[in-house]
C-alpha positions in Angstrom: -2.1 12.7 -7.6 -4.9 10.0 -7.3 -8.5 10.7 -7.4 -11.1 8.2 -6.7 -14.7 9.1 -7.5 -17.8 7.3 -6.8 -16.7 3.8 -7.3 -19.1 0.9 -6.6 -17.4 -2.5 -6.6 -19.2 -5.9 -6.6 -18.1 -9.6 -5.9 -20.9 -11.3 -7.9 -24.2 -10.1 -6.3 -22.4 -8.8 -3.2 -22.1 -5.0 -3.2 -18.7 -4.5 -1.5 -17.9 -0.9 -2.2 -20.7 1.7 -2.1 -19.9 5.1 -3.8 -16.5 5.6 -2.3 -14.5 8.8 -3.1 -11.2 9.9 -1.9 -8.0 11.5 -3.1 -4.2 11.4 -2.5 -2.1 14.6 -3.0 1.6 14.4 -4.1 3.8 14.0 -1.1 1.1 12.9 1.3 0.6 9.7 3.3 -3.1 9.0 3.3 -4.5 6.1 5.3 -7.7 4.2 5.1 -8.7 2.6 8.3 -11.7 0.4 9.2 -12.6 -3.0 10.7 -12.0 -6.4 8.8 -14.4 -6.4 6.0 -14.8 -2.7 5.7 -13.5 -2.9 2.0 -10.1 -1.4 2.4 -8.3 -4.2 0.6 -10.9 -4.1 -2.1 -10.5 -0.5 -2.8 -6.6 -1.1 -3.3 -7.3 -3.8 -5.8 -9.7 -1.6 -7.7 -7.2 1.3 -8.0 -4.6 -1.3 -9.0 -6.9 -2.6 -11.8 -7.3 -6.1 -10.5 -11.1 -5.4 -9.8 -13.4 -2.9 -11.8 -15.8 -0.4 -10.6 -19.4 -0.4 -12.0 -19.4 3.4 -11.8 -17.4 6.4 -11.2 -13.8 6.9 -12.3 -10.2 6.7 -11.0 -7.6 9.0 -12.2 -3.8 9.0 -11.5 -1.6 12.0 -12.5 -4.5 13.4 -14.3 -5.1 10.3 -16.5 -8.0 8.0 -16.3 -6.9 4.4 -15.3 -10.3 2.8 -14.4 -10.0 0.6 -17.4 -6.2 0.2 -17.9 -4.6 -3.1 -17.4 -2.7 -3.7 -14.1 0.8 -4.1 -15.5 0.3 -0.7 -17.4 -0.7 0.9 -14.2 2.6 -0.4 -12.7 4.4 1.3 -15.5 2.8 4.5 -14.8 4.4 4.4 -11.4 1.3 3.3 -9.3 2.5 0.2 -7.2 0.8 -2.0 -4.6 2.4 -4.1 -1.9 -0.3 -6.6 -1.2 -1.8 -7.9 1.9 0.1 -11.0 3.1 3.3 -10.0 1.3 2.9 -12.5 -1.6 6.6 -12.8 -2.1 7.9 -15.8 -4.2 8.8 -18.4 -1.4 10.9 -20.6 -3.7 12.8 -17.8 -5.3 15.9 -16.0 -3.7 15.7 -12.6 -2.3 17.5 -11.2 -5.2 15.3 -13.0 -7.8 12.2 -11.6 -5.9 13.6 -8.1 -6.2 14.4 -8.7 -9.9 10.8 -9.8 -10.5 9.7 -6.3 -9.3 11.8 -4.5 -12.0 10.2 -6.1 -15.1 8.4 -2.8 -16.2 11.8 -1.0 -16.1 14.6 -0.8 -18.4 17.3 -3.6 -17.8 20.2 -1.0 -17.8 19.2 0.3 -14.5 18.6 -2.9 -12.6 21.7 -2.9 -10.7 21.5 0.6 -9.7 17.9 0.0 -8.3 19.0 -3.2 -6.6 21.9 -1.3 -4.8 19.4 1.4 -3.7 17.1 -1.4 -2.1 20.2 -3.0 -0.4 21.3 0.5 1.0 17.6 0.8 2.3 17.3 -2.8 3.5 20.8 -3.9 4.5 19.4 -7.2 5.9 18.1 -8.0 2.4 21.6 -7.6 1.0 22.8 -10.1 3.7 20.3 -12.6 2.6 20.4 -12.0 -1.2 20.9 -15.6 -2.1 18.5 -17.0 0.6 15.1 -18.4 -0.4 12.3 -15.9 0.2 10.3 -18.6 2.2 13.0 -18.9 4.8 12.9 -15.3 5.9 11.1 -14.1 9.1 7.7 -12.2 8.7 9.5 -8.9 9.1 12.2 -9.8 6.5 9.4 -10.8 4.1 7.6 -7.6 4.5 10.8 -5.6 3.7 11.4 -7.9 0.7 7.7 -7.1 -0.6 8.3 -3.4 -0.1 11.8 -3.7 -1.8 10.2 -5.4 -4.8 7.7 -2.6 -5.2 10.6 -0.2 -5.0 12.2 -2.0 -7.9 9.3 -0.5 -10.0 10.3 3.0 -9.1 6.9 4.1 -7.7 5.5 7.4 -7.7 2.7 6.5 -5.5 3.0 3.3 -3.3 0.1 1.5 -1.9 0.6 -0.6 1.2 -1.9 -3.2 2.3 -1.9 -4.2 5.9 2.1 -4.0 6.2 2.0 -4.7 10.0 -0.1 -7.9 9.6 1.4 -10.7 11.7 4.4 -8.7 13.0 5.7 -8.4 16.5 5.3 -4.8 18.0 9.1 -4.1 17.6 8.9 -5.1 13.9 5.8 -3.1 13.4 7.7 0.2 14.6 10.5 -0.6 12.1 8.1 -1.1 9.2 6.3 2.2 10.0 9.8 3.9 10.3 10.5 2.6 6.7 7.2 3.8 5.5 8.0 7.4 7.0 11.5 7.4 5.3 10.0 6.3 2.1 7.7 9.3 2.1 10.4 11.8 3.3 12.4 10.5 0.1 9.6 11.5 -2.1 7.4 8.6 -2.4 3.5 9.4 -2.0 1.9 6.8 0.3 -1.6 5.3 0.4 -1.7 3.1 3.5 -4.4 0.5 4.4 -3.9 -0.7 7.9 -5.9 -2.2 10.7 -3.6 -0.8 13.2 -5.3 2.6 13.2 -3.3 4.2 15.9 0.0 3.5 14.1 -1.4 4.4 10.7 -2.8 7.8 11.9 0.6 8.4 13.8 2.4 8.8 10.4 -0.4 9.9 8.1 -1.3 13.4 7.0 -5.1 12.4 6.5 -7.2 9.6 7.0 -10.5 8.1 5.8 -12.8 5.7 7.9 -14.5 3.0 6.2 -17.5 1.0 7.3 -19.1 -1.8 5.4 -17.7 -0.3 2.1 -18.6 3.2 2.8 -16.6 6.4 3.8 -18.0 7.4 7.1 -15.6 10.0 8.1 -12.5 11.8 6.7 -10.2 14.4 8.4 -6.7 15.1 9.1 -4.9 12.3 11.0 -4.5 14.3 14.0 -8.2 15.0 14.2 -9.1 11.4 13.8 -6.8 10.5 16.5 -8.7 12.8 18.8 -12.2 12.0 17.5 -14.1 10.3 20.3 -16.3 8.0 18.0 -13.2 7.0 16.0 -11.1 6.4 19.5 -13.9 4.3 20.7 -14.2 2.1 17.5 -10.7 1.8 16.3 -8.1 3.0 18.8 -9.2 1.2 22.0 -10.8 4.0 23.9 
């Protein structure tokens, strides 16, 4: 479904991503794990079209998207939930959700809203509440719900557990698992490597902008070097 081949990304003179390649197959949950600064978020921004690679290519559903504008990538069904949630704080929950549907036909707006409210009943209860007044967990639900309004084929999630209490982290990961079971392919960037690998099919380990290991999630969970570096022993 998604094929990333030999991308090199720079911030000015800083070489942030070094020849990274990976793929995501239909129906999978694939996770990118690594320490802060490893390049995980930069990779997602490059796939989304917000950054450009100097080399290589990126294809989605067998079409090259490396030079496609971000809004047109969204129209193709490749959607990112950004790090830090990035909801519209002074807009209501419903307005935030409607902003996620701008690439879709207006006629299906109410149907998609109801689908999101069925998945996230708390958002329906707070549909007229300003986004900035929600709790951290509710804001993450809203960010995911806004992405679902664009009818994603592949959903990219950037640090969905950031800043959340452990109980809320479990809830968010349950939601990710349920989305995948409903047919949404997932590319997950997450610093909580243990949680990410517990729901993923495969994983890629990043260090300083390079892929240094790849295997099934279960194999990475039991890899001594990975356990020492990212799983607390």
